[in-house]
Kinemage of the C-alpha trace (Angstrom):
@kinemage 1
@onewidth
@group {chain A} dominant
@subgroup {mainchain}
@vectorlist {calphas} color= white
{ca met a 1} P -16.670 35.469 87.841
{ca ser a 2} L -16.126 39.232 87.530
{ca glu a 3} L -14.278 40.633 84.062
{ca leu a 4} L -12.110 42.475 86.381
{ca val a 5} L -10.214 39.590 87.380
{ca tyr a 6} L -9.208 39.397 83.331
{ca tyr a 7} L -8.355 42.636 83.506
{ca asp a 8} L -5.824 41.896 86.105
{ca leu a 9} L -4.250 39.184 85.348
{ca lys a 10} L -3.550 40.902 81.939
{ca arg a 11} L -2.188 43.857 84.288
{ca ser a 12} L -4.475 46.197 82.467
{ca val a 13} L -7.080 46.963 84.391
{ca ser a 14} L -7.777 50.977 84.958
{ca met a 15} L -8.658 52.149 87.817
{ca ser a 16} L -10.675 55.376 86.215
{ca pro a 17} L -11.379 54.594 82.864
{ca ser a 18} L -12.460 57.315 80.792
{ca leu a 19} L -16.485 58.222 80.041
{ca ser a 20} L -16.113 56.928 76.599
{ca val a 21} L -13.935 53.629 77.249
{ca gln a 22} L -16.885 53.190 80.129
{ca val a 23} L -19.790 53.169 77.159
{ca ala a 24} L -17.605 51.499 75.256
{ca arg a 25} L -17.082 48.874 77.797
{ca glu a 26} L -21.139 48.530 78.312
{ca leu a 27} L -21.934 48.752 74.410
{ca gly a 28} L -19.687 46.025 73.747
{ca arg a 29} L -21.170 43.627 76.872
{ca arg a 30} L -24.566 44.212 75.004
{ca ile a 31} L -23.075 43.450 71.793
{ca val a 32} L -21.001 40.123 73.542
{ca ala a 33} L -23.980 38.991 75.542
{ca gly a 34} L -26.564 39.483 72.305
{ca ala a 35} L -28.476 41.638 74.165
{ca ile a 36} L -28.255 43.604 70.281
{ca asp a 37} L -28.164 41.480 67.688
{ca ser a 38} L -25.948 41.278 64.847
{ca glu a 39} L -26.489 43.999 62.310
{ca thr a 40} L -28.740 46.131 64.527
{ca leu a 41} L -28.761 49.895 63.867
{ca leu a 42} L -27.922 51.304 66.974
{ca asp a 43} L -29.766 54.292 68.324
{ca glu a 44} L -28.409 57.734 66.552
{ca glu a 45} L -26.271 60.135 69.063
{ca asn a 46} L -27.832 62.437 70.808
{ca thr a 47} L -30.210 59.214 72.246
{ca leu a 48} L -27.445 56.963 73.725
{ca ala a 49} L -25.968 60.723 75.098
{ca glu a 50} L -29.317 61.067 77.088
{ca arg a 51} L -29.347 57.131 77.875
{ca phe a 52} L -25.787 57.403 79.569
{ca lys a 53} L -25.750 61.042 80.309
{ca val a 54} L -22.617 62.239 78.442
{ca ser a 55} L -21.705 64.059 75.571
{ca arg a 56} L -22.062 63.383 71.694
{ca val a 57} L -18.268 63.385 71.831
{ca val a 58} L -17.972 60.380 74.226
{ca ile a 59} L -20.484 58.527 72.773
{ca arg a 60} L -18.922 59.163 69.178
{ca asp a 61} L -15.098 58.167 71.098
{ca ala a 62} L -16.940 54.941 72.269
{ca val a 63} L -18.296 54.037 68.662
{ca lys a 64} L -14.132 54.407 67.401
{ca ile a 65} L -13.143 51.807 70.169
{ca leu a 66} L -15.624 49.786 69.380
{ca val a 67} L -14.927 49.958 65.727
{ca ser a 68} L -11.756 49.359 66.137
{ca lys a 69} L -12.816 46.275 67.454
{ca gly a 70} L -14.401 45.329 64.861
{ca met a 71} L -17.139 45.025 66.426
{ca leu a 72} L -19.371 48.099 64.488
{ca asp a 73} L -19.343 49.926 61.230
{ca val a 74} L -20.260 53.640 61.175
{ca arg a 75} L -21.810 54.592 57.483
{ca arg a 76} L -22.773 58.142 56.425
{ca gly a 77} L -26.574 58.303 56.387
{ca ile a 78} L -27.332 55.007 57.559
{ca gly a 79} L -26.080 55.000 61.261
{ca thr a 80} L -23.830 52.712 63.147
{ca arg a 81} L -24.219 49.178 62.732
{ca val a 82} L -23.253 46.016 64.770
{ca arg a 83} L -21.136 43.832 62.694
{ca pro a 84} L -21.248 40.203 62.149
{ca arg a 85} L -19.035 38.162 64.927
{ca asn a 86} L -17.008 36.169 62.553
{ca asp a 87} L -15.700 39.891 62.027
{ca trp a 88} L -15.164 41.354 65.841
{ca asn a 89} L -11.769 40.596 66.717
{ca leu a 90} L -12.048 37.826 68.980
{ca leu a 91} L -8.556 37.674 70.509
{ca asp a 92} L -8.892 41.324 72.220
{ca asp a 93} L -8.370 41.746 75.750
{ca asp a 94} L -11.607 43.629 75.911
{ca val a 95} L -13.685 41.573 73.613
{ca leu a 96} L -12.408 38.406 75.698
{ca ala a 97} L -12.975 39.911 79.042
{ca trp a 98} L -16.883 41.087 77.697
{ca his a 99} L -17.756 37.541 77.810
{ca leu a 100} L -17.555 37.130 81.412
{ca ser a 101} L -20.386 39.578 81.564
{ca ala a 102} L -22.374 37.315 79.299
{ca pro a 103} L -24.272 33.857 79.119
{ca pro a 104} L -21.540 30.988 79.016
{ca ser a 105} L -21.966 30.066 74.844
{ca arg a 106} L -20.864 26.553 74.471
{ca glu a 107} L -19.821 27.254 71.505
{ca phe a 108} L -16.994 30.024 71.943
{ca leu a 109} L -15.970 28.203 74.616
{ca met a 110} L -15.404 25.292 72.961
{ca gln a 111} L -13.744 27.166 70.447
{ca leu a 112} L -11.122 28.772 73.486
{ca leu a 113} L -10.280 24.977 74.344
{ca glu a 114} L -9.712 24.043 70.645
{ca ile a 115} L -6.797 26.865 70.646
{ca arg a 116} L -5.589 25.695 73.887
{ca leu a 117} L -5.063 22.319 72.711
{ca ala a 118} L -3.484 23.118 69.785
{ca phe a 119} L -1.125 25.501 71.425
{ca glu a 120} L -0.455 24.865 74.791
{ca pro a 121} L 1.095 20.658 75.093
{ca lys a 122} L 3.541 22.333 72.124
{ca ala a 123} L 4.172 25.030 74.952
{ca ala a 124} L 4.939 22.608 77.819
{ca arg a 125} L 7.145 20.890 75.624
{ca trp a 126} L 9.435 23.802 74.518
{ca ala a 127} L 9.419 24.938 78.279
{ca ala a 128} L 11.001 21.467 79.189
{ca glu a 129} L 13.412 22.423 76.642
{ca arg a 130} L 14.308 26.165 76.990
{ca gly a 131} L 13.196 26.984 80.389
{ca thr a 132} L 15.824 28.528 82.219
{ca glu a 133} L 15.439 27.974 86.839
{ca gln a 134} L 13.449 31.101 86.948
{ca asp a 135} L 10.827 29.917 84.869
{ca ile a 136} L 10.762 26.267 86.638
{ca ala a 137} L 10.376 28.558 89.776
{ca asn a 138} L 7.754 30.257 87.942
{ca ile a 139} L 5.974 27.258 87.005
{ca arg a 140} L 6.166 25.831 90.668
{ca ala a 141} L 5.509 29.073 93.068
{ca ala a 142} L 1.992 28.889 90.712
{ca cys a 143} L 1.239 25.438 91.522
{ca asp a 144} L 1.887 26.054 95.090
{ca gln a 145} L -0.325 28.969 95.419
{ca met a 146} L -2.789 26.754 93.773
{ca glu a 147} L -3.025 24.321 96.521
{ca ala a 148} L -2.799 26.845 98.568
{ca ser a 149} L -5.949 28.385 97.162
{ca val a 150} L -8.124 25.036 96.903
{ca gly a 151} L -11.015 26.378 98.538
{ca ser a 152} L -11.824 29.698 97.209
{ca ser a 153} L -13.079 29.221 93.279
{ca glu a 154} L -11.480 32.934 92.385
{ca gly a 155} L -8.102 32.107 94.232
{ca phe a 156} L -7.587 28.972 92.381
{ca val a 157} L -8.528 30.582 88.762
{ca val a 158} L -5.959 32.883 89.511
{ca ala a 159} L -3.602 30.752 90.637
{ca asp a 160} L -4.440 28.326 87.360
{ca ala a 161} L -4.230 31.085 84.821
{ca leu a 162} L -0.601 32.105 86.248
{ca phe a 163} L 0.733 28.113 86.449
{ca his a 164} L -0.774 28.219 82.588
{ca lys a 165} L 0.814 31.719 82.283
{ca ala a 166} L 4.107 30.467 83.669
{ca val a 167} L 3.889 27.459 81.157
{ca leu a 168} L 4.087 29.667 78.002
{ca ser a 169} L 6.356 32.189 79.149
{ca ala a 170} L 8.703 29.166 80.031
{ca ala a 171} L 8.488 28.038 76.284
{ca arg a 172} L 10.735 31.424 75.122
{ca asn a 173} L 8.153 32.315 71.934
{ca asp a 174} L 6.521 35.808 71.888
{ca ile a 175} L 4.016 34.431 69.785
{ca leu a 176} L 2.628 32.233 72.559
{ca thr a 177} L 2.393 34.300 75.208
{ca ala a 178} L 0.280 36.864 73.099
{ca ile a 179} L -2.205 34.379 73.375
{ca glu a 180} L -1.857 34.354 77.032
{ca gly a 181} L -5.678 35.805 76.885
{ca val a 182} L -7.451 33.392 75.387
{ca ile a 183} L -6.528 31.389 78.595
{ca tyr a 184} L -7.588 33.371 80.824
{ca ser a 185} L -11.271 33.673 79.086
{ca ala a 186} L -11.176 29.992 78.825
{ca leu a 187} L -10.974 29.460 82.473
{ca leu a 188} L -12.769 32.316 84.042
{ca val a 189} L -15.565 31.877 81.638
{ca ser a 190} L -15.364 27.718 82.483
{ca ile a 191} L -15.634 27.895 86.156
{ca lys a 192} L -19.354 29.667 85.323
{ca ile a 193} L -20.307 26.447 84.394
{ca thr a 194} L -18.810 23.946 86.778
{ca asn a 195} L -18.764 25.966 89.800
{ca gln a 196} L -15.735 24.224 91.388
{ca thr a 197} L -15.006 22.921 94.598
{ca arg a 198} L -12.651 22.337 97.286
{ca glu a 199} L -13.173 18.675 96.521
{ca ser a 200} L -12.703 19.356 92.543
{ca asn a 201} L -9.545 21.398 92.873
{ca leu a 202} L -7.729 18.904 95.055
{ca lys a 203} L -8.077 16.625 92.273
{ca ser a 204} L -6.908 18.646 90.054
{ca ile a 205} L -3.710 19.530 91.806
{ca pro a 206} L -1.760 16.400 91.122
{ca phe a 207} L -1.850 16.751 87.051
{ca his a 208} L -0.302 20.569 87.182
{ca arg a 209} L 2.437 18.653 89.444
{ca glu a 210} L 2.764 16.310 86.778
{ca val a 211} L 3.602 18.664 84.328
{ca leu a 212} L 5.384 20.787 86.099
{ca glu a 213} L 7.651 17.790 86.980
{ca ala a 214} L 8.044 16.592 83.263
{ca ile a 215} L 8.617 20.382 82.732
{ca ala a 216} L 11.199 20.752 85.608
{ca ala a 217} L 13.443 17.769 84.503
{ca gly a 218} L 13.445 17.931 80.892
{ca asp a 219} L 11.173 15.473 79.106
{ca gly a 220} L 9.761 17.565 76.737
{ca glu a 221} L 7.724 14.936 75.182
{ca lys a 222} L 6.092 13.798 78.416
{ca ala a 223} L 5.100 17.670 79.126
{ca glu a 224} L 3.487 17.727 76.294
{ca lys a 225} L 1.460 14.421 76.329
{ca leu a 226} L 0.267 15.352 80.104
{ca thr a 227} L -0.575 19.019 78.838
{ca ser a 228} L -2.622 17.521 75.851
{ca lys a 229} L -4.524 14.920 78.809
{ca leu a 230} L -5.212 17.268 80.857
{ca leu a 231} L -6.637 19.418 78.677
{ca glu a 232} L -9.064 17.323 77.019
{ca asp a 233} L -9.674 15.970 80.449
{ca ala a 234} L -11.003 19.643 81.413
{ca ala a 235} L -12.991 19.698 78.030
{ca glu a 236} L -14.953 16.544 78.438
{ca arg a 237} L -15.792 18.090 81.822
{ca leu a 238} L -16.747 20.795 80.299
{ca arg a 239} L -18.920 18.534 77.618
{ca lys a 240} L -20.894 17.251 80.303
{ca glu a 241} L -21.412 19.763 82.482
{ca met a 242} L -22.812 22.214 79.014
{ca ala a 243} L -24.919 19.184 77.976
{ca gly a 244} L -26.410 18.289 81.376
């Protein structure tokens, strides 16, 4: 699944990123994938400029981008070092998107699911309690889109992401809305593992419909419980796939 799908969901895709952004993305992908290890010193500016066929200014700006994401550390007289993973801004949109280009990481995926389990069931409860008619209509439209996209892995996972985005929006909590990138990354990475079929997509729809109807009925407790079960089942399927 292309990281461009992530950027499209976030509505932050750029048709013509600058050279510095392109270089930052390429270096960022390599760091996330583990091709450049933590604590490694990057090649010096001239070497990187030669490799990417760009100016030293472009390299310098690309490094600044990655420094701002906590991925690089520049020390005068020492060089540019890759920082440990726990220093990265893991909720940064680019960092989440770059995981789509890396080999699937069981640890990272399970961490994403833990965050979803911690927040999304409560979001479903609040959506039932606070959601407007338009909010319910948006959730229903996403559910309908899921049903119409069962034959397309990409189309289905995008519709699935839009469903959960609509639920977060209906919860009327700006902090929750800010974590929507976690959902996108989790869904887009997990589909690379589960390789969903039309049959598995069809089986998933009734569970989402149940959440929808609970929210539409204003039953917060039921919406919360159903969302917990939906995410726990997804986590269990992923554990089995990754164990195999």
